[in-house]
C-alpha positions as CSV (number, residue, x, y, z in Angstrom):
1,X,-53.7,17.3,96.0
2,X,-57.0,15.4,95.3
3,X,-58.7,16.7,92.2
4,X,-62.3,16.2,91.0
5,X,-61.6,17.6,87.6
6,X,-58.3,18.2,85.8
7,X,-58.0,19.4,82.2
8,X,-54.7,19.8,80.2
9,X,-54.8,21.9,77.1
10,X,-58.3,20.8,76.4
11,X,-59.5,22.1,73.0
12,X,-62.6,21.8,70.8
13,X,-62.8,23.0,67.2
14,X,-66.0,23.1,65.3
15,X,-66.5,23.4,61.5
16,X,-68.9,26.3,60.8
17,X,-70.9,27.4,57.9
18,X,-71.2,26.2,54.3
19,X,-67.4,26.4,53.8
20,X,-66.8,24.4,57.0
21,X,-64.4,27.0,58.4
22,X,-62.8,26.0,61.7
23,X,-64.1,27.8,64.8
24,X,-62.4,27.3,68.2
25,X,-65.0,26.7,70.8
26,X,-62.4,25.9,73.4
27,X,-58.6,26.6,73.3
28,X,-56.0,24.9,75.5
29,X,-58.0,24.9,78.7
30,X,-55.9,23.9,81.6
31,X,-57.8,23.9,84.9
32,X,-58.0,22.1,88.2
33,X,-61.0,21.6,90.5
34,X,-60.4,20.4,94.0
35,X,-62.4,17.6,95.6
36,X,-65.0,19.0,98.1
37,X,-65.1,22.5,96.6
38,X,-67.9,24.6,95.1
39,X,-66.4,25.8,91.8
40,X,-68.0,28.5,89.6
41,X,-67.4,28.6,85.9
42,X,-68.2,32.0,84.4
43,X,-68.0,33.8,81.1
44,X,-70.2,35.6,78.6
45,X,-72.5,33.8,76.1
46,X,-70.4,31.7,73.6
47,X,-67.4,31.7,75.9
48,X,-67.0,28.0,75.9
49,X,-68.6,27.0,79.2
50,X,-71.2,24.6,77.8
51,X,-68.6,23.3,75.4
52,X,-66.3,22.4,78.3
53,X,-69.1,20.8,80.3
54,X,-70.3,18.7,77.3
55,X,-66.8,17.5,76.7
56,X,-66.3,16.5,80.3
57,X,-69.6,14.7,80.3
58,X,-68.7,12.7,77.2
59,X,-71.3,14.3,75.0
60,X,-68.7,15.4,72.5
61,X,-65.1,14.5,71.9
62,X,-62.3,17.0,72.4
63,X,-60.3,18.0,69.3
64,X,-57.1,17.8,71.4
65,X,-55.9,17.8,75.0
66,X,-56.9,15.7,77.9
67,X,-59.2,15.7,80.9
68,X,-59.7,13.5,83.9
69,X,-62.6,13.1,86.5
70,X,-61.4,11.7,89.8
71,X,-58.2,10.7,88.0
72,X,-60.0,8.7,85.3
73,X,-59.7,9.9,81.7
74,X,-62.9,11.2,80.3
75,X,-62.6,8.8,77.3
76,X,-63.5,6.1,79.8
77,X,-67.2,6.1,80.7
78,X,-66.3,4.9,84.2
79,X,-65.1,8.5,84.9
80,X,-68.7,9.6,85.0
81,X,-70.1,6.8,87.2
82,X,-70.1,9.0,90.3
83,X,-71.2,12.1,88.6
84,X,-74.6,13.9,88.7
85,X,-75.3,16.2,85.7
86,X,-77.9,18.7,84.7
87,X,-77.3,20.2,81.2
88,X,-78.2,23.8,80.3
89,X,-81.2,22.7,78.3
90,X,-82.4,19.5,79.9
91,X,-84.9,17.3,78.0
92,X,-87.9,16.2,80.1
93,X,-90.3,13.4,79.2
94,X,-93.5,15.5,79.6
95,X,-95.8,12.5,80.1
96,X,-93.9,11.4,83.2
97,X,-94.8,12.6,86.7
98,X,-92.1,14.1,88.9
99,X,-91.9,10.9,90.8
100,X,-91.7,8.7,87.7
101,X,-89.0,11.1,86.2
102,X,-86.8,10.7,89.3
103,X,-87.5,6.9,89.5
104,X,-86.4,6.6,85.8
105,X,-83.1,8.3,86.4
106,X,-82.5,6.4,89.7
107,X,-82.9,3.2,87.8
108,X,-80.7,4.5,85.0
109,X,-77.9,5.3,87.4
110,X,-78.2,2.0,89.2
111,X,-79.5,3.2,92.5
112,X,-80.4,0.1,94.6
113,X,-84.1,-0.7,94.7
114,X,-84.3,-0.4,98.5
115,X,-82.8,3.1,98.4
116,X,-84.9,4.5,95.5
117,X,-88.1,5.4,97.2
118,X,-86.7,7.1,100.3
119,X,-84.2,9.0,98.2
120,X,-86.8,10.2,95.7
121,X,-89.1,11.3,98.5
122,X,-86.3,13.2,100.2
123,X,-85.2,14.9,96.9
124,X,-88.8,16.0,96.0
125,X,-89.0,17.5,99.5
126,X,-85.6,19.1,99.2
127,X,-86.4,20.9,95.9
128,X,-89.9,21.9,96.9
129,X,-91.8,19.6,94.6
130,X,-93.2,17.1,97.1
131,X,-96.8,18.2,96.6
132,X,-96.4,17.9,92.8
133,X,-95.0,14.4,92.8
134,X,-98.0,13.0,90.8
135,X,-98.2,16.0,88.3
136,X,-96.9,15.3,84.7
137,X,-93.8,17.4,83.9
138,X,-95.7,18.8,80.9
139,X,-97.7,20.9,83.3
140,X,-94.6,22.3,85.1
141,X,-93.4,25.9,84.8
142,X,-89.8,26.5,83.7
143,X,-88.7,27.1,87.3
144,X,-90.3,23.8,88.5
145,X,-88.6,21.9,85.6
146,X,-85.3,23.4,86.7
147,X,-85.9,22.1,90.2
148,X,-86.8,18.7,88.9
149,X,-83.5,18.7,86.8
150,X,-81.5,19.5,89.9
151,X,-83.1,16.7,91.8
152,X,-82.3,14.4,88.9
153,X,-78.6,15.4,89.1
154,X,-78.6,14.4,92.8
155,X,-80.6,11.1,92.6
156,X,-77.6,8.8,92.5
157,X,-75.9,10.6,95.5
158,X,-72.9,11.6,93.3
159,X,-69.5,12.6,94.4
160,X,-69.3,15.3,91.7
161,X,-72.3,17.4,90.7
162,X,-72.1,19.3,87.4
163,X,-74.7,21.9,86.8
164,X,-74.9,24.0,83.6
165,X,-76.8,27.3,84.5
166,X,-78.7,25.8,87.4
167,X,-80.2,29.3,88.4
168,X,-81.8,29.8,84.9
169,X,-85.5,30.4,85.1
170,X,-85.7,30.4,88.9
171,X,-87.3,33.0,91.0
172,X,-85.4,34.5,94.0
173,X,-86.7,31.7,96.3
174,X,-85.6,29.1,93.8
175,X,-82.1,30.7,93.6
176,X,-81.8,30.6,97.4
177,X,-82.8,26.9,97.3
178,X,-80.1,26.1,94.7
179,X,-77.5,28.0,96.7
180,X,-78.4,26.1,99.8
181,X,-78.2,22.8,98.0
182,X,-74.8,23.6,96.6
183,X,-73.5,24.6,100.0
184,X,-75.1,21.5,101.6
185,X,-73.4,19.2,99.1
186,X,-70.1,20.9,99.7
187,X,-70.5,20.4,103.5
188,X,-71.0,16.7,102.8
189,X,-67.7,16.6,101.1
190,X,-69.1,16.5,97.5
191,X,-67.7,18.7,94.7
192,X,-70.1,21.0,92.8
193,X,-69.0,22.4,89.5
194,X,-71.5,24.9,87.9
195,X,-71.7,27.6,85.3
196,X,-73.8,30.7,85.9
197,X,-74.5,34.2,84.6
198,X,-75.7,35.3,88.1
199,X,-72.3,36.4,89.4
200,X,-73.6,37.5,92.8
201,X,-74.5,33.9,93.6
202,X,-71.1,32.7,92.3
203,X,-69.4,35.3,94.4
204,X,-71.3,34.3,97.5
205,X,-70.9,30.5,97.5
206,X,-67.9,29.5,95.5
207,X,-64.5,28.4,96.9
208,X,-62.9,29.0,93.5
209,X,-63.9,30.5,90.2
210,X,-62.6,30.2,86.6
211,X,-63.2,32.8,84.0
212,X,-63.4,31.8,80.4
213,X,-63.7,34.2,77.5
214,X,-63.7,33.4,73.8
215,X,-62.8,29.8,74.6
216,X,-59.7,30.7,76.6
217,X,-59.2,30.6,80.4
218,X,-58.6,34.1,81.5
219,X,-58.2,33.5,85.3
220,X,-58.7,31.1,88.1
221,X,-58.6,31.4,91.8
222,X,-60.6,32.3,94.9
223,X,-63.1,35.2,94.6
224,X,-60.8,37.2,96.9
225,X,-57.8,36.5,94.6
226,X,-59.7,37.5,91.5
227,X,-61.2,40.7,92.8
228,X,-58.4,41.7,95.0
229,X,-58.3,42.1,98.7
230,X,-58.2,45.9,99.0
231,X,-60.4,48.7,97.7
232,X,-58.7,51.8,96.1
233,X,-61.9,53.9,96.6
234,X,-64.4,54.4,99.3
235,X,-68.1,55.4,99.1
236,X,-69.2,58.0,101.7
237,X,-72.8,58.8,102.3
238,X,-73.8,62.0,104.1
239,X,-76.4,64.8,104.4
240,X,-75.1,68.1,103.3
241,X,-76.7,71.3,102.0
242,X,-73.9,72.6,99.9
243,X,-71.6,71.2,97.3
244,X,-70.2,67.8,98.4
245,X,-66.5,66.9,98.3
246,X,-65.6,64.0,96.0
247,X,-67.2,62.4,92.9
248,X,-71.0,62.2,93.3
249,X,-72.4,58.7,92.7
250,X,-76.0,59.2,93.9
251,X,-78.0,62.2,95.2
252,X,-81.5,62.3,96.7
253,X,-82.1,65.9,98.0
254,X,-79.6,66.6,100.7
255,X,-78.5,62.9,100.9
256,X,-75.4,62.4,98.8
257,X,-73.1,59.5,98.2
258,X,-69.6,60.4,96.9
259,X,-66.7,58.2,95.9
260,X,-63.2,59.2,97.0
261,X,-59.7,57.7,97.1
262,X,-59.2,55.5,100.2
263,X,-56.5,57.9,101.4
264,X,-58.9,60.9,101.3
265,X,-61.6,59.5,103.6
266,X,-60.6,61.4,106.7
267,X,-60.2,64.7,104.8
268,X,-63.7,64.1,103.2
269,X,-65.4,63.5,106.6
270,X,-63.7,66.6,108.0
271,X,-64.9,68.7,105.1
272,X,-68.4,67.4,105.5
273,X,-68.5,68.2,109.2
274,X,-66.9,71.6,108.7
275,X,-69.7,72.4,106.2
276,X,-72.4,71.4,108.8
277,X,-73.1,68.1,107.2
278,X,-73.7,64.7,108.9
279,X,-72.0,61.5,107.9
280,X,-74.3,58.5,107.5
281,X,-72.2,55.7,106.0
282,X,-68.6,54.9,104.9
283,X,-67.8,51.6,103.1
284,X,-65.1,50.4,100.7
285,X,-66.0,50.2,97.0
286,X,-64.5,46.8,96.4
287,X,-64.3,45.4,92.9
288,X,-67.0,42.8,92.0
289,X,-66.7,39.6,90.1
290,X,-68.8,41.2,87.4
291,X,-66.2,44.0,86.9
292,X,-63.4,41.4,86.7
293,X,-65.3,39.5,84.0
294,X,-66.0,42.7,82.0
295,X,-62.4,43.6,82.2
296,X,-61.4,40.2,80.9
297,X,-63.9,40.5,78.1
298,X,-62.5,43.9,77.1
299,X,-58.9,42.6,77.2
300,X,-59.9,39.6,75.0
301,X,-61.4,42.1,72.5
302,X,-58.2,44.1,72.4
303,X,-56.1,41.0,71.9
304,X,-58.3,39.9,69.0
305,X,-58.3,43.4,67.4
306,X,-54.5,43.4,67.5
307,X,-54.3,40.0,66.0
308,X,-56.6,41.0,63.2
309,X,-54.5,44.1,62.6
310,X,-51.4,42.0,62.2
311,X,-53.2,39.7,59.8
312,X,-54.4,42.6,57.8
């Protein structure tokens, strides 16, 4: 199997505070990212997402463990030659125009001179900044800077695109744009590895997802594998004058949505009709990626509380 990223027990420990106490930012991360996939990396704040990305990008050294990009160890700068990267908090040279900014990074990543101009023009158009090409970045809004950062990550036509929180600061149109770019890169056979707190976007566009909590990998797989393929409960919406059967989730006058076990749907519909009601909608209440993440956070808390109890 061809892998864009592979980590094996990758760990990073920081020394924190005046007493320099060790703090595990990442613990024994073992993960695989297939070539040509869109891969979502999710977790709460402080979970270890940015630590992982910085380590893969050579911005900090791991305390232990190993990692490879396209089979090349991350200790070798050559591993990042065909990588495009946008950090969580990118630094922008505010005196540069959008064009100059992309030209600078195109030169830095050794894009051939003949290819630079058409590629920059195409990228500015692609991220919706073409009419701002001569505007200094210091005059850009946060969302516009985010678009410029994404263009920068693509300027060398990389095989692997690594984006840390690419949806941050974007309006709904900007988020749709980034989703489209990720899917387009994937269709071209490129690999996109990105972290995000916007789980609906991750759920919609990712082939695989990894969940990290408190520096530890808590799960990896397709969205369907993580949330489960079946729904144990079903939401039924209907109009009824009397008391509705089932657990009421929403009510607006006579319009009621109730949640019932999947095996009770037929009986619920029969009861509504018998009471003179009218069924409007029936759909499974499938788990979401957000619920899976919250469950993993809660499990991590319980494990930590037990560990502290043993130490006490």
